[in-house]
MISEBA-249331 format. One record per residue (C-alpha): residue in one letter; x, y, z; residue number from 1. Coordinates in nm, 2 decimals. Each point is the difference from the previous one (the first is absolute). Layout:
BEGIN
 residu      u      v      w num
      A      X      Y      Z NUM
...
***
This chain:
BEGIN
 residu      u      v      w num
      M  -6.09 -17.08  14.57   1
      K  -0.01   0.29  -0.25   2
      A   0.30   0.12  -0.19   3
      L   0.03   0.35  -0.16   4
      V   0.24   0.01  -0.30   5
      L   0.12   0.34  -0.11   6
      V   0.00   0.02  -0.38   7
      G  -0.08   0.36  -0.07   8
      G   0.35   0.13  -0.10   9
      F   0.09   0.14  -0.34  10
      G   0.31  -0.22  -0.04  11
      T   0.21   0.29  -0.14  12
      R   0.33  -0.18   0.05  13
      L  -0.12  -0.27  -0.23  14
      R  -0.11   0.21  -0.29  15
      P  -0.07  -0.08  -0.29  16
      L  -0.11  -0.33   0.15  17
      T  -0.27   0.17   0.20  18
      L  -0.13   0.24  -0.27  19
      T  -0.28  -0.25  -0.09  20
      A  -0.05  -0.19   0.32  21
      P   0.07   0.02   0.38  22
      K   0.32  -0.17   0.10  23
      Q  -0.19  -0.27   0.19  24
      M  -0.16  -0.11  -0.33  25
      L   0.33  -0.05  -0.17  26
      P   0.09  -0.36  -0.07  27
      I   0.24  -0.19   0.22  28
      C   0.06  -0.33  -0.18  29
      G  -0.32   0.05  -0.19  30
      R  -0.23   0.08   0.30  31
      P  -0.09   0.35   0.12  32
      M   0.21   0.10   0.30  33
      I  -0.30   0.05   0.22  34
      E  -0.08  -0.38  -0.03  35
      W   0.34  -0.09   0.14  36
      V  -0.07   0.24   0.29  37
      V  -0.36  -0.12   0.08  38
      E   0.08  -0.37  -0.05  39
      R   0.24   0.00   0.30  40
      L  -0.28   0.12   0.24  41
      G  -0.26  -0.28  -0.01  42
      P   0.21  -0.26   0.19  43
      F   0.04   0.24   0.29  44
      G  -0.37   0.04   0.07  45
      V  -0.07   0.31  -0.22  46
      D  -0.36  -0.05  -0.13  47
      E  -0.05   0.34  -0.17  48
      V   0.23   0.24  -0.18  49
      V  -0.07   0.37  -0.05  50
      L   0.18   0.17  -0.28  51
      S   0.07   0.37   0.05  52
      L  -0.01   0.14  -0.35  53
      G   0.11   0.33  -0.14  54
      Y   0.18   0.00  -0.34  55
      R  -0.20  -0.17  -0.28  56
      P  -0.24  -0.18   0.23  57
      D  -0.20  -0.15  -0.29  58
      S   0.30  -0.23  -0.07  59
      F  -0.07  -0.20   0.31  60
      V  -0.38   0.00  -0.02  61
      S   0.01  -0.12  -0.36  62
      A   0.26  -0.27   0.07  63
      Y  -0.20  -0.15   0.29  64
      P  -0.37   0.05  -0.09  65
      D  -0.12  -0.28   0.22  66
      G   0.15   0.16   0.31  67
      H   0.27  -0.26   0.06  68
      C   0.37   0.02  -0.04  69
      A   0.24  -0.30   0.05  70
      G  -0.28  -0.19   0.17  71
      L  -0.10   0.27   0.25  72
      P  -0.30   0.23   0.00  73
      I   0.10   0.36  -0.07  74
      R  -0.17   0.34   0.06  75
      Y   0.11   0.34  -0.13  76
      V   0.03   0.35   0.14  77
      T   0.11   0.28  -0.23  78
      E   0.17   0.30   0.14  79
      P  -0.14   0.33  -0.14  80
      E   0.36   0.13   0.01  81
      P   0.33  -0.13   0.13  82
      M  -0.04  -0.04   0.38  83
      G   0.34  -0.13   0.11  84
      T   0.06  -0.33   0.15  85
      A  -0.18   0.07   0.33  86
      G  -0.26   0.21  -0.17  87
      A  -0.09  -0.30  -0.22  88
      V  -0.04  -0.22   0.30  89
      R  -0.24   0.25   0.17  90
      F  -0.19   0.05  -0.33  91
      A  -0.04  -0.38  -0.04  92
      A  -0.11  -0.04   0.36  93
      D  -0.26   0.27  -0.03  94
      E  -0.14  -0.16  -0.32  95
      I   0.01  -0.37   0.10  96
      G   0.09  -0.02   0.37  97
      F   0.27  -0.19   0.19  98
      D  -0.15  -0.12   0.32  99
      D   0.28  -0.25   0.09 100
      T   0.37  -0.05  -0.05 101
      F   0.08   0.05  -0.37 102
      L   0.30   0.00  -0.24 103
      V   0.13   0.28  -0.22 104
      L   0.24  -0.08  -0.28 105
      N   0.18   0.20  -0.26 106
      G  -0.12  -0.15  -0.33 107
      D   0.34   0.04  -0.18 108
      V   0.19  -0.22   0.24 109
      L   0.05  -0.37  -0.07 110
      T   0.07  -0.20   0.31 111
      D  -0.02  -0.35   0.15 112
      L  -0.05   0.13   0.35 113
      D  -0.18  -0.22   0.24 114
      V  -0.29   0.23   0.07 115
      G  -0.14  -0.24   0.26 116
      E   0.32   0.03   0.21 117
      L  -0.02   0.38  -0.03 118
      V  -0.36   0.00   0.13 119
      R   0.09  -0.23   0.29 120
      F   0.30   0.22   0.10 121
      H  -0.23   0.31  -0.02 122
      R  -0.26  -0.16   0.23 123
      K   0.25  -0.13   0.25 124
      A   0.16   0.35   0.02 125
      G  -0.33   0.17   0.06 126
      A   0.10   0.25  -0.27 127
      A  -0.22   0.25  -0.17 128
      A   0.20  -0.04  -0.32 129
      T   0.27  -0.24  -0.11 130
      I   0.24   0.04  -0.29 131
      A   0.17  -0.28  -0.19 132
      L   0.38   0.08  -0.04 133
      H   0.25  -0.10  -0.26 134
      R   0.38   0.03   0.01 135
      V   0.17   0.19  -0.29 136
      E   0.35   0.11  -0.08 137
      D  -0.09   0.37  -0.06 138
      P  -0.29   0.11   0.21 139
      S   0.02   0.37  -0.11 140
      A  -0.29  -0.04  -0.25 141
      F  -0.24  -0.14   0.26 142
      G  -0.16   0.05   0.33 143
      V   0.24  -0.13   0.27 144
      V  -0.14  -0.16   0.31 145
      P   0.22  -0.06   0.31 146
      T  -0.16  -0.21   0.28 147
      D   0.08  -0.11   0.35 148
      E   0.03  -0.36   0.11 149
      S  -0.37  -0.05   0.02 150
      G  -0.07   0.13  -0.35 151
      R  -0.13   0.33   0.11 152
      V   0.09   0.27  -0.25 153
      T   0.22   0.27   0.15 154
      A   0.01   0.23  -0.30 155
      F  -0.13   0.02  -0.35 156
      V   0.25   0.17  -0.23 157
      E  -0.12   0.06  -0.36 158
      K   0.28  -0.02  -0.26 159
      P   0.30   0.09   0.21 160
      P   0.31   0.15  -0.16 161
      A   0.24  -0.26  -0.13 162
      G   0.22  -0.14   0.27 163
      E  -0.21   0.14   0.28 164
      A  -0.27  -0.26   0.04 165
      P  -0.03  -0.14   0.36 166
      T  -0.07  -0.35  -0.14 167
      D  -0.02  -0.19  -0.33 168
      L  -0.35  -0.12   0.07 169
      I  -0.26   0.18  -0.21 170
      N  -0.37   0.03  -0.02 171
      A  -0.10  -0.29  -0.23 172
      G  -0.35   0.14  -0.09 173
      T  -0.21  -0.26   0.19 174
      Y  -0.19   0.12   0.31 175
      V  -0.24  -0.15   0.26 176
      L  -0.22   0.27   0.14 177
      E  -0.27   0.03   0.26 178
      P  -0.31   0.21  -0.06 179
      E   0.11   0.25   0.25 180
      V   0.28   0.10  -0.24 181
      V  -0.26   0.10  -0.26 182
      Q  -0.16   0.24   0.24 183
      S   0.33   0.18   0.06 184
      I   0.03   0.08  -0.37 185
      P  -0.15   0.34  -0.09 186
      P  -0.28  -0.04  -0.26 187
      G  -0.03   0.18  -0.33 188
      R   0.36   0.09  -0.07 189
      Q   0.33  -0.15  -0.10 190
      V   0.17  -0.18   0.28 191
      S   0.33  -0.20  -0.01 192
      I   0.01  -0.31   0.21 193
      E   0.38   0.01   0.00 194
      R   0.04   0.37   0.09 195
      E  -0.31   0.06   0.22 196
      T  -0.18  -0.31   0.13 197
      F   0.30  -0.22   0.09 198
      P   0.20   0.27   0.17 199
      S  -0.30   0.08   0.21 200
      L  -0.04  -0.36   0.10 201
      V   0.37  -0.02   0.09 202
      E  -0.05   0.29   0.25 203
      H  -0.27  -0.20   0.17 204
      G   0.19  -0.33   0.00 205
      R  -0.27  -0.17  -0.21 206
      L   0.20  -0.08  -0.32 207
      Y   0.18  -0.34  -0.03 208
      A   0.20  -0.16  -0.28 209
      M   0.10  -0.35  -0.10 210
      A   0.30  -0.08  -0.22 211
      S  -0.02  -0.27  -0.26 212
      D   0.25  -0.16  -0.23 213
      A  -0.27  -0.10  -0.25 214
      Y   0.03   0.10  -0.37 215
      W  -0.08   0.37  -0.05 216
      L   0.02   0.23  -0.30 217
      D  -0.12   0.35  -0.07 218
      T  -0.09   0.00  -0.37 219
      G   0.00   0.38  -0.05 220
      T   0.27   0.03  -0.27 221
      P   0.05  -0.17  -0.34 222
      E   0.31  -0.18   0.13 223
      L  -0.20  -0.13   0.30 224
      F  -0.29  -0.10  -0.22 225
      I   0.23  -0.21  -0.21 226
      R   0.14  -0.16   0.32 227
      A  -0.35  -0.08   0.12 228
      N  -0.06  -0.20  -0.31 229
      L   0.34  -0.17  -0.01 230
      D  -0.01  -0.09   0.37 231
      I  -0.29  -0.22  -0.07 232
      I   0.14  -0.19  -0.29 233
      S   0.34  -0.03   0.17 234
      G  -0.15  -0.17   0.31 235
      A   0.09   0.29   0.24 236
      R  -0.36  -0.03   0.11 237
      E  -0.07  -0.35   0.11 238
      G  -0.31  -0.20  -0.07 239
      I  -0.12   0.21  -0.30 240
      E  -0.10  -0.16  -0.33 241
      V  -0.04   0.19  -0.32 242
      E  -0.22  -0.12  -0.29 243
      A   0.16  -0.01  -0.34 244
      V  -0.15   0.21  -0.27 245
      E  -0.02  -0.03  -0.38 246
      G   0.23   0.20  -0.23 247
      T   0.24  -0.05  -0.29 248
      V   0.37  -0.02   0.07 249
      H   0.20  -0.09  -0.30 250
      E   0.27  -0.27   0.04 251
      G   0.29   0.24  -0.04 252
      A  -0.12   0.24   0.27 253
      D   0.19   0.02   0.33 254
      I  -0.21   0.07   0.31 255
      R   0.16   0.01   0.34 256
      D  -0.14   0.09   0.34 257
      S  -0.30   0.18  -0.14 258
      V  -0.38   0.00   0.01 259
      I  -0.18  -0.01  -0.33 260
      G  -0.37   0.08  -0.03 261
      A  -0.27  -0.18  -0.19 262
      G  -0.02   0.04  -0.38 263
      T   0.35   0.14  -0.03 264
      T   0.22  -0.08  -0.30 265
      V   0.38  -0.02   0.04 266
      A   0.18  -0.03  -0.34 267
      D   0.30  -0.19  -0.10 268
      G   0.34   0.13   0.13 269
      S  -0.15   0.23   0.26 270
      H   0.12   0.01   0.36 271
      I  -0.21   0.08   0.31 272
      E   0.16   0.00   0.34 273
      G  -0.10   0.12   0.35 274
      S  -0.31   0.16  -0.15 275
      V  -0.38   0.01   0.03 276
      V  -0.19  -0.02  -0.32 277
      F  -0.38   0.05   0.02 278
      S  -0.26  -0.16  -0.23 279
      G  -0.03   0.04  -0.37 280
      V   0.35   0.13  -0.06 281
      S   0.21  -0.06  -0.31 282
      V   0.38  -0.02   0.02 283
      G   0.17   0.01  -0.34 284
      E   0.29  -0.20  -0.13 285
      G   0.33   0.07   0.17 286
      A  -0.15   0.24   0.25 287
      I   0.15   0.02   0.35 288
      V  -0.21   0.07   0.31 289
      R   0.19   0.01   0.32 290
      D  -0.11   0.10   0.35 291
      S  -0.30   0.19  -0.14 292
      I  -0.38   0.00  -0.02 293
      L  -0.22  -0.02  -0.31 294
      M  -0.36   0.07   0.06 295
      H  -0.30  -0.15  -0.18 296
      G   0.00   0.02  -0.38 297
      V   0.36   0.13  -0.04 298
      R   0.17  -0.05  -0.34 299
      V   0.38  -0.03   0.00 300
      G   0.16   0.02  -0.34 301
      A   0.28  -0.23  -0.12 302
      G   0.34   0.07   0.15 303
      A  -0.13   0.25   0.26 304
      R   0.17   0.01   0.34 305
      I  -0.20   0.08   0.31 306
      T   0.21  -0.01   0.32 307
      A   0.08   0.15   0.34 308
      S  -0.35   0.01   0.17 309
      S  -0.17   0.15  -0.30 310
      V  -0.38   0.00   0.01 311
      I  -0.20  -0.01  -0.33 312
      G  -0.36   0.11   0.04 313
      E  -0.31  -0.17  -0.13 314
      N  -0.03  -0.05  -0.38 315
      E   0.32   0.20  -0.07 316
      S   0.21  -0.10  -0.30 317
      I   0.38   0.00   0.01 318
      P   0.15   0.03  -0.35 319
      A   0.25  -0.25  -0.13 320
      G   0.35   0.06   0.11 321
      S  -0.09   0.25   0.28 322
      V   0.21   0.02   0.31 323
      I  -0.20   0.07   0.31 324
      E   0.21   0.01   0.32 325
      G  -0.15   0.10   0.34 326
      R  -0.29   0.18  -0.15 327
      R  -0.38   0.01   0.05 328
      I  -0.22   0.03  -0.30 329
      P  -0.21   0.20   0.01 330
      S   0.20   0.21   0.25 331
      P  -0.19   0.07   0.33 332
      D   0.09   0.37  -0.05 333
      E  -0.19   0.01  -0.33 334
      V  -0.34  -0.13   0.12 335
      A  -0.27   0.15   0.22 336
      P  -0.01  -0.12   0.36 337
***
């Protein structure tokens, strides 16, 4: 079975993290996010992964020059311009071909979904397309998917107003599709699978959905990116082991609930908590980093305080004694898209 992973987005909500790399190449506990996504597919019968590229495509090609990622063969298709979620599916199909049932996944979602169960449900239902669903407290930021008792989708409501959602089950970003769905997608233009393709399938009674209680996380904001890292080291995701890396942590440093990258130096008297620190970072004496992200090569001066979901971009220097609270450096508003 083939799986198409959508990785073409700009990741604007994550800037400055995504100024130098696509979000799927950002490290989750030291490994690119895309590897965590692809690794889950092999045990469920996926034997080829197609990456739909857009923003900074060379980042993927250079990272996997042998055409393999997380143990699976990969191929690439690069959109000439943003095509939308369904447009990307049609473009990939025209380039590579999907002759049998295939998977589509959003590349910025981390999940422990049993994909094999989803495929079995899809085939038993005789569906043209099947969506994995996840239950959330506030569905207003997502596509909401009510179903009947058989799992047939009765409506597809994209980002309903707060308090007006017909269910708390949302589109979890993993789909099983039949080739006939591809042919229903207009070629050569932007097409949204959420706003165009799925509602059309609902009208014809061909869209089904399966709810799952498996771990699921959309990594699209700095706060959620931190959580994705911390969920692994905390054991929230079962059966995952993380390799230790080499760095220098002085005896008087205090590190709690954080991920520290290779080659990082943490000086005496410093405190890091609830944070993600990339590789090659230097944290000076007495500095405090809390609930924040430091990218590769960042230098934090002695006594500086970086807190409240701050994001410090690659190779930035924070002077001694600085107080950075809830800021992004450089600011997304100050850099070109």
